[in-house]
C-alpha positions in Angstrom: -29.6 -39.1 17.6 -31.3 -42.5 18.0 -32.3 -44.5 14.9 -35.3 -45.9 13.0 -38.5 -45.8 15.0 -36.9 -43.8 17.8 -36.1 -41.0 15.4 -39.8 -40.3 14.9 -39.7 -37.4 17.3 -36.0 -37.0 18.3 -34.0 -34.0 17.4 -30.5 -33.0 18.2 -30.3 -30.0 20.4 -26.7 -29.4 21.3 -25.8 -25.9 22.4 -29.3 -24.5 22.2 -28.8 -22.1 25.1 -31.5 -19.7 24.2 -32.3 -18.4 27.7 -29.0 -17.0 28.8 -29.0 -13.7 30.6 -25.4 -13.1 31.5 -24.6 -11.6 34.8 -21.9 -8.8 35.2 -18.4 -10.2 35.6 -17.7 -9.9 39.3 -14.3 -10.5 40.8 -15.1 -11.3 44.4 -13.3 -14.6 44.0 -13.9 -16.4 47.2 -17.6 -15.6 47.5 -18.5 -16.3 43.9 -16.3 -19.3 43.6 -18.3 -20.9 46.4 -21.6 -20.0 44.5 -20.3 -21.6 41.3 -19.3 -24.7 43.1 -22.7 -24.9 44.8 -24.6 -24.5 41.5 -22.5 -27.0 39.7 -22.9 -29.5 42.5 -26.7 -29.2 42.3 -26.6 -29.6 38.5 -24.4 -32.7 38.8 -26.7 -34.3 41.4 -29.7 -33.6 39.1 -28.0 -35.2 36.1 -26.9 -38.2 38.2 -30.4 -38.7 39.5 -31.8 -38.5 35.9 -29.4 -41.2 34.7 -30.3 -43.4 37.6 -34.0 -43.0 36.8 -33.3 -43.9 33.1 -31.5 -47.1 34.2 -34.3 -48.0 36.5 -36.9 -47.7 33.7 -34.8 -50.0 31.5 -34.9 -47.6 28.6 -31.2 -47.4 27.7 -32.0 -49.0 24.3 -33.1 -45.5 23.1 -30.2 -43.4 24.5 -27.3 -41.9 22.5 -24.2 -40.2 23.8 -22.3 -37.6 21.7 -19.0 -35.9 22.0 -18.4 -32.8 19.9 -15.0 -31.1 19.3 -16.1 -27.5 18.8 -14.3 -25.6 16.0 -16.0 -22.2 16.8 -12.9 -20.7 18.3 -11.0 -21.4 15.1 -13.7 -20.2 12.7 -14.5 -17.1 14.7 -11.3 -16.3 16.6 -12.1 -12.5 16.8 -15.6 -12.9 18.4 -15.8 -16.3 20.2 -12.4 -16.7 22.0 -14.3 -17.8 25.1 -16.1 -20.8 23.4 -15.7 -24.2 25.0 -13.5 -26.9 23.4 -15.9 -29.8 23.8 -19.6 -30.5 24.3 -20.8 -33.8 25.7 -24.5 -34.6 25.0 -26.8 -37.3 26.3 -30.2 -37.8 24.5 -33.1 -40.1 25.2 -36.4 -40.7 23.5 -39.1 -43.0 25.0 -42.4 -43.6 23.3 -45.4 -44.9 25.3 -49.1 -45.5 24.8 -49.9 -41.8 25.4 -47.2 -40.2 23.3 -43.5 -39.8 24.0 -40.9 -38.3 26.3 -37.7 -36.7 25.1 -34.8 -35.0 26.9 -31.2 -34.0 26.3 -28.4 -32.7 28.5 -25.5 -30.6 27.2 -22.3 -30.3 29.2 -20.0 -27.6 27.8 -16.4 -28.4 28.7 -13.1 -26.5 28.8 -9.8 -28.4 29.0 -9.6 -27.4 32.7 -13.2 -28.0 33.7 -16.9 -27.5 33.0 -18.3 -24.2 31.6 -22.0 -25.0 32.1 -24.9 -27.4 31.6 -28.2 -27.0 29.8 -31.3 -29.3 29.7 -34.5 -29.5 27.7 -37.2 -31.9 28.7 -40.4 -32.5 26.7 -43.6 -34.5 26.8 -46.0 -35.1 24.0 -49.6 -36.5 24.2 -50.9 -37.9 20.9 -54.3 -36.7 19.6 -55.7 -39.6 17.6 -53.7 -41.4 14.9 -53.1 -38.6 12.4 -49.8 -37.3 13.8 -51.2 -34.4 15.9 -50.0 -34.0 19.5 -49.8 -31.6 22.4 -46.3 -30.6 23.2 -45.0 -29.4 26.6 -41.4 -28.5 27.3 -39.0 -27.1 29.9 -35.7 -25.3 29.3 -33.0 -24.3 31.8 -29.4 -24.4 32.9 -26.4 -22.3 33.9 -23.1 -21.1 32.6 -19.8 -19.6 33.8 -16.6 -17.8 32.6 -13.5 -19.3 31.2 -10.9 -17.3 33.2 -12.8 -14.8 35.3 -14.9 -15.9 38.2 -18.5 -15.4 37.4 -21.6 -17.6 37.0 -25.1 -17.0 35.6 -28.3 -19.0 35.7 -30.5 -19.2 32.6 -34.1 -18.1 33.0 -36.6 -20.9 33.4 -38.8 -21.3 30.3 -41.9 -23.4 29.8 -43.3 -24.1 26.3 -46.6 -25.5 25.2 -48.5 -25.9 21.9 -49.5 -28.2 19.1 -47.1 -30.5 17.1 -47.5 -32.4 13.9 -45.3 -35.5 13.4 -44.9 -37.8 10.4 -42.7 -40.5 9.0 -42.3 -42.8 5.9 -43.4 -46.4 6.0 -39.9 -47.6 6.9 -39.1 -44.8 9.3 -36.1 -43.7 7.3 -37.7 -40.3 6.9 -39.2 -38.6 9.9 -40.3 -35.0 10.6 -42.0 -32.8 13.2 -43.2 -29.2 13.3 -44.3 -27.3 16.4 -45.9 -24.0 17.1 -45.3 -23.1 20.8 -46.1 -20.4 23.3 -43.0 -19.8 25.4 -43.0 -18.2 28.9 -39.8 -17.0 30.4 -39.8 -16.7 34.2 -38.1 -14.2 36.4 -34.4 -14.8 36.6 -31.4 -13.4 38.4 -30.4 -9.8 38.3 -32.8 -7.6 36.3 -34.1 -10.4 34.0 -37.8 -10.1 34.4 -40.4 -12.6 33.1 -41.8 -12.1 29.6 -43.9 -14.1 27.1 -42.7 -15.3 23.8 -43.2 -17.9 21.1 -41.2 -20.5 19.2 -41.6 -22.3 15.8 -39.6 -25.5 15.4 -39.0 -27.9 12.5 -37.2 -31.2 13.0 -36.1 -33.8 10.4 -34.2 -37.0 10.0 -33.2 -38.9 6.8 -31.3 -42.2 6.7 -30.1 -43.1 3.3 -27.6 -45.0 1.1 -27.1 -48.8 1.1 -27.3 -50.5 4.5 -28.3 -47.1 6.1 -24.8 -45.7 5.7 -25.7 -42.1 6.3 -28.1 -40.1 8.5 -28.8 -36.4 7.9 -30.8 -34.9 10.8 -31.3 -31.7 12.7 -33.7 -28.9 13.6 -34.4 -25.2 12.9 -35.9 -22.9 15.5 -37.3 -19.3 15.3 -38.2 -17.7 18.7 -38.9 -14.4 20.3 -36.0 -13.4 22.6 -34.7 -10.4 24.5 -31.3 -8.7 24.5 -29.8 -7.5 27.8 -30.8 -4.0 26.9 -34.5 -5.0 27.1 -35.1 -5.0 23.3 -37.0 -7.9 21.7 -36.0 -9.6 18.4 -36.4 -12.9 16.5 -33.6 -15.4 17.0 -32.9 -18.2 14.5 -30.9 -21.3 15.1 -30.3 -24.5 13.2 -28.1 -27.5 13.8 -27.9 -29.9 10.9 -25.9 -33.1 11.6 -24.4 -35.6 9.1 -23.4 -39.0 10.5 -21.6 -41.9 8.9 -23.0 -45.0 10.6 -20.2 -47.6 11.1 -22.8 -50.3 11.4 -22.9 -50.3 7.6 -19.4 -51.7 7.5 -20.2 -54.9 9.3 -22.4 -57.7 8.2 -24.4 -59.3 10.9 -23.0 -57.1 13.7 -23.6 -53.8 15.4 -20.9 -51.3 16.3 -23.4 -48.7 17.6 -20.9 -46.0 16.6 -21.2 -43.1 14.2 -18.8 -40.3 13.2 -19.8 -37.0 11.7 -20.2 -33.3 12.0 -22.7 -30.7 13.2 -23.0 -27.2 11.9 -24.5 -24.6 14.3 -25.9 -21.8 12.3 -27.5 -18.9 14.1 -28.6 -15.3 14.0 -29.2 -13.1 17.0 -28.2 -16.0 19.3 -24.5 -15.5 20.2 -23.3 -12.4 22.0 -19.8 -11.8 20.8 -17.0 -11.3 23.3 -15.8 -8.2 21.5 -17.4 -4.9 20.5 -19.1 -5.8 17.2 -22.6 -5.6 15.7 -22.2 -9.1 14.1 -25.3 -11.3 14.5 -24.8 -14.3 12.2 -22.5 -17.1 13.2 -21.4 -20.5 11.8 -19.8 -23.0 14.3 -19.0 -26.5 13.0 -18.0 -29.5 15.1 -16.3 -32.9 14.6 -18.2 -35.6 16.5 -18.6 -39.2 17.5 -21.9 -40.8 18.7 -22.6 -44.0 20.6 -26.2 -45.3 20.2 -27.3 -47.8 22.9 -29.6 -50.1 20.9 
């Protein structure tokens, strides 16, 4: 997550794959392998184009890159044996005279290749000087299997609604709350369009001498649908704690942080075994490079 002023609206969003509707596992290897390759090629081209656009705008000063080693397969070996080993994340926040733009891209990685990619892109327009804003957002991506040859796209989702943002005088404390209407669009298979909602809270706190630590994250509640067509409320939170190595150097910047993220969720993860379990805790060990 970016620091100081940039943290005003930024929130970490690794692994928030809320819109997944998993396709049946199909074993027509040659046909579906070509589909997977085609989808991932399109996603890589999109990501590359987005990075080129970022460079052209000269806004790298507010970008951070994260690499997370996921411990979920160790904390939940009976239910999440298909979980990726690593997740790479790029985030960018860019304020302007109208409001701000924020996006992140998650790349979930096995040791032998990529599992999938997910993106969220949001735009806010300020309403006066009191912290109120109009928030618009897009969610989408795709995923695949670890061993078996299958691939599934996530349903497109558009979100819109009011946001309230605030900060302390020195920007060491920032927060945001959002109340959003969420529209899922028709996806692959039998995943039909449906309306929903989402409530989001975001925070960031930098503390200790010389800004040694940063505690940041978000919590989401939203209306989602299981594969059987039943609706329920899903909760997900991803608090992060970072030790900022800049605090070890006088007069210099390392731009590097080390830390951890805890993914806590209910009704979000679909276990790979036959169980009614809904609550999961998945920690990571992580490094972050902030381009200041």
